[in-house]
C-alpha positions, -999 to +999 in steps of 0.1 A: -028+548-412-014+539-385-001+503-378-002+483-344+029+466-330+026+429-326+029+419-297+055+394-282+044+361-272+061+341-244+056+310-263+074+320-292+103+330-269+108+298-251+107+260-258+073+241-250+085+226-216+093+254-199+060+273-208+043+259-172+074+272-155+070+306-163+044+319-143+047+287-116+051+310-085+041+277-063+075+264-066+106+284-047+131+262-062+132+256-098+162+234-109+168+235-148+192+211-163+203+203-201+227+192-224+242+217-251+222+240-264+188+231-242+179+266-240+179+274-200+194+303-201+172+314-229+147+307-205+162+323-174+166+356-188+133+360-203+120+353-166+145+377-153+137+403-173+101+398-176+103+400-137+115+434-133+093+449-160+059+432-149+068+435-111+068+469-094+078+457-063+101+430-070+139+429-080+165+402-092+197+386-085+217+366-108+246+354-094+276+333-106+306+319-084+333+344-101+332+378-109+353+379-138+325+354-158+296+378-155+298+400-181+305+380-213+278+357-199+248+363-179+251+401-183+251+396-220+223+370-220+200+393-200+204+423-227+198+394-251+166+386-231+157+422-231+159+426-272+140+394-276+108+406-254+107+442-278+111+464-248+132+499-260+169+500-243+161+537-232+135+524-210+164+508-187+194+522-168+219+504-180+257+505-160+284+481-165+302+492-134+284+482-112+266+458-138+229+466-133+198+468-154+168+491-139+134+498-154+129+531-151+093+526-145+091+509-113+130+516-104+132+478-104+166+465-106+185+435-119+218+433-104+250+410-109+272+399-083+298+372-080+299+347-045+341+350-044+334+357-009+311+364+022+305+399+013+298+399-026+260+398-021+260+426+010+243+460+001+222+443-030+195+444-009+171+471-009+145+470+012+116+490-007+126+467-040+127+435-025+143+406-045+118+384-056+142+365-081+176+349-077+189+330-105+221+310-103+238+303-129+267+279-136+258+259-104+286+234-109+309+261-100+295+264-065+301+230-059+340+229-072+348+259-059+326+269-035+307+252-002+277+240-025+246+232-002+255+253+028+265+283+003+234+281-018+213+278+020+230+310+029+226+329-005+189+321-003+188+336+039+205+364+021+176+371-001+146+360+009+145+384+039+117+410+039+097+385+013+060+378+024+057+358-008+067+351-039+105+346-037+122+317-060+153+307-066+163+293-101+191+269-108+211+264-141+233+237-147+247+209-167+246+176-150+285+159-142+293+131-160+297+113-127+264+109-110+280+110-076+289+142-082+277+164-052+257+182-073+237+158-089+234+138-050+219+177-037+198+175-073+185+140-061+178+154-026+157+191-035+137+168-056+122+152-027+107+189-017+075+201-024+088+232-031+109+225-058+104+213-093+133+201-120+128+200-155+156+182-178+158+200-212+180+190-248+185+202-284+160+180-291+134+197-271+140+228-292+129+236-323+155+231-356+148+268-370+165+279-338+194+260-337+204+258-366+214+228-394+253+230-382+243+229-345+222+196-350+249+179-377+275+184-348+256+169-325+252+142-345+284+142-359+294+128-320+268+109-319+285+089-349+317+088-330+312+082-292+277+074-284+285+076-244+302+113-253+269+119-269+245+115-245+266+136-217+276+162-237+244+167-257+219+152-240+235+164-207+230+126-188+253+117-158+265+084-183+288+079-151+327+079-153+345+055-172+376+041-150+395+044-184+402+087-194+409+076-230+386+049-235+380+065-271+415+065-281+424+035-305+440+020-335+427+049-362+445+076-338+476+057-350+491+071-376+524+086-389+524+124-397+510+138-432+529+167-439+565+170-450+567+207-433+548+224-401+550+262-397+546+255-358+555+226-336+543+225-298+562+203-277+544+197-242+572+187-211+569+171-182+600+170-160+608+148-126+638+141-112+635+103-097+602+102-121+603+100-158+610+131-180+594+135-214+587+156-244+560+153-265+563+167-299+531+175-324+529+199-354+500+217-365+483+205-398+463+230-414+454+213-449+442+184-431+430+202-401+448+185-374+472+183-346+501+152-356+515+137-333+557+137-344+579+117-319+586+119-280+619+119-258+616+102-225+638+096-197+633+081-166+660+081-140+644+058-115+643+032-145+677+037-159+694+042-127+709+072-146+699+106-130+702+139-148+706+178-145+681+201-155+708+213-175+712+179-194+673+176-197+679+214-213+703+199-239+682+172-246+655+191-254+676+216-283+689+176-296+653+170-301+645+204-313+672+202-336+661+168-353+622+180-357+637+210-373+659+189-399+630+165-405+601+193-409+617+228-417+601+245-394+609+273-379+586+281-351+588+257-315+561+268-286+576+250-258+551+243-229+564+236-197+553+220-167+548+257-144+569+238-114+595+233-136+613+265-134+647+257-132+645+237-164+627+263-182+656+287-172+684+263-188+662+264-218+658+296-228+694+300-220+703+276-248+673+288-272+689+322-271+723+306-290+721+314-327+700+288-347+677+289-380+647+286-363+629+302-326+619+286-295+592+299-275+595+291-237+553+290-219+542+280-189+514+248-190+482+254-184+477+229-156+439+229-156+434+186-152+399+187-159+397+209-187+428+197-199+414+159-204+382+169-214+399+190-248+421+161-251+390+136-253+372+162-277+398+158-302+400+124-302+365+119-304+367+137-333+393+123-348+415+157-351+443+143-335+468+112-343+493+099-326+527+088-341+542+051-336+574+069-325+557+083-295+553+043-276+556+056-243+527+082-249+507+051-265+511+032-235+502+055-214+470+068-233+461+027-229+463+030-192+457+061-176+428+057-153+413+078-126+413+065-091+377+044-083+378+063-044+376+094-064+348+082-084+329+070-057+335+105-037+320+123-071+359+138-074+371+121-098+412+123-102+439+106-124+457+084-108+494+097-103+516+068-113+531+063-151+512+097-163+543+117-176+534+115-212+495+120-207+501+156-189+533+160-215+501+160-243+476+176-222+502+206-218+509+207-256+468+203-261+461+229-243+490+253-255+476+249-288+440+253-282+434+284-294+445+269-328+433+233-328+392+240-316+387+258-349+390+222-366+363+211-344+326+216-353+316+250-345+291+236-313+320+223-298+346+254-297+337+269-266+351+243-244 
C-alpha cells in the first residue's frame, strides 16, 4: 500500500494577513513592517524560496546593508523556508562561498549580498535568469548607514534590467520609534504610489501556537511595566521619542545592593580633563538576577578648580577597587574604559600589575550609543538593574539625560552632550556585561 505525501499548504505557513500578498504581482513595491515576532521574515523566506522553484525564468536577490550580517540572518532564514516548504535539500545546490541557493531543475538562483559599496551587487545579474524579486532585509540599516532612498533607487535600477514585467521588491523593517526618522518619511511617501502596498503586523496577528506562551508572556510583561515601550517594541508603533531618555527610571530602581559578596564587579569609566571623570561600579547578583549598583567615584576639574593627571585618576581607580574588594570580597574586576582614554588605561594597567588579592582586567568600552541606551532602558524596564544611593551623580543624571530636540525633529535622535558622564560610564558597564545581563531578561528580549 502506498502513501501519498501530504501537499504543503501556503496558508499553513504564513499568517492570514499575508495570504493576499503571496500571489500579488500587481504591486512592484511591497513594504512589510512589524513589531517583534510579526513573522515578516518568515513570509519573505517562503515567498523567496517559492519564486525560484515555481518560475523557470526568475531568480532572487536577498540584500542586507552589511555582508557580515548575511549568514546568520537571511541565509539561515531562507534555508529554514525550504524546510517549511518540505522541499528536499538535494533539489538545490547550496553554497556558502559565495552564498547562493540554486534550484537544480531550473537553474534559478537566490543570491545573497551586502550593499557596503557600489560594486557589491555587480556580477549578480544573469541575463538568462533575470532577477524577478529583490528582498531587502533590515531596511533601517540602509537609512542609518547608507544613502537611504537614493541607494534603494540605485538597487532597483540595477536589478530591474532585463525584466519586461513581474519585477518586485520586498522591504522588511521594524519602524523606528521616531515618526520623523527618514525611513518612516520614505514609507509615507511610498504609500502614495499606486505600485506600492504597505502591510503592518504584530505578534497578535500570529497564531498563539506558532509563538509559544513564553514569548507571549514576555510581551505582556513589558506591557505591564512600560506600555509605551511595549507599543514600540511589540506592536511596532512609532510612538515618538521622549526628550527624557531614561523616563522609566524611578524610585523602585533606587535600592541598596542585596549581596554581601560578588564574584564579578564591573566598573564603567568615563574620562575627562576639564570635564568630569567618573567610575560607576555594579555587581552581578546571580541569585537576584540583577545588576546592582555599588558606588561611584566622581571628580570634575572644572567644578572643583583642581585638575588631576591620568596617573592621579589611575590611583583613584585602584583605591576605588580596593574599597569594593574590602566590602564585597570580589576577586575579579572588569574595567570598561572610554576608548579615547588610552593614557588612563595604560596607567591603570601599570598599577594593576602590582601584587594584590584580586585581578583587574582592562577592556575598551563599546561606545555604540544607540544600542547602549536601548540596553539600559531594557534593564530598567524589566527591573533587572538597581542604583545605589551612593551613586548620587548617576541618579541626578538619569533624571536629566535628554535627547536634543532638534535631532528628534531631524529624525536622528542624539543625546545632549551636557552632564552625561555618569550615564556614559553606566552605559559602558551595561554593554560590557551584556553577555551575562541578557540572561536575566525574558527570552524574547535577549537578542538586542
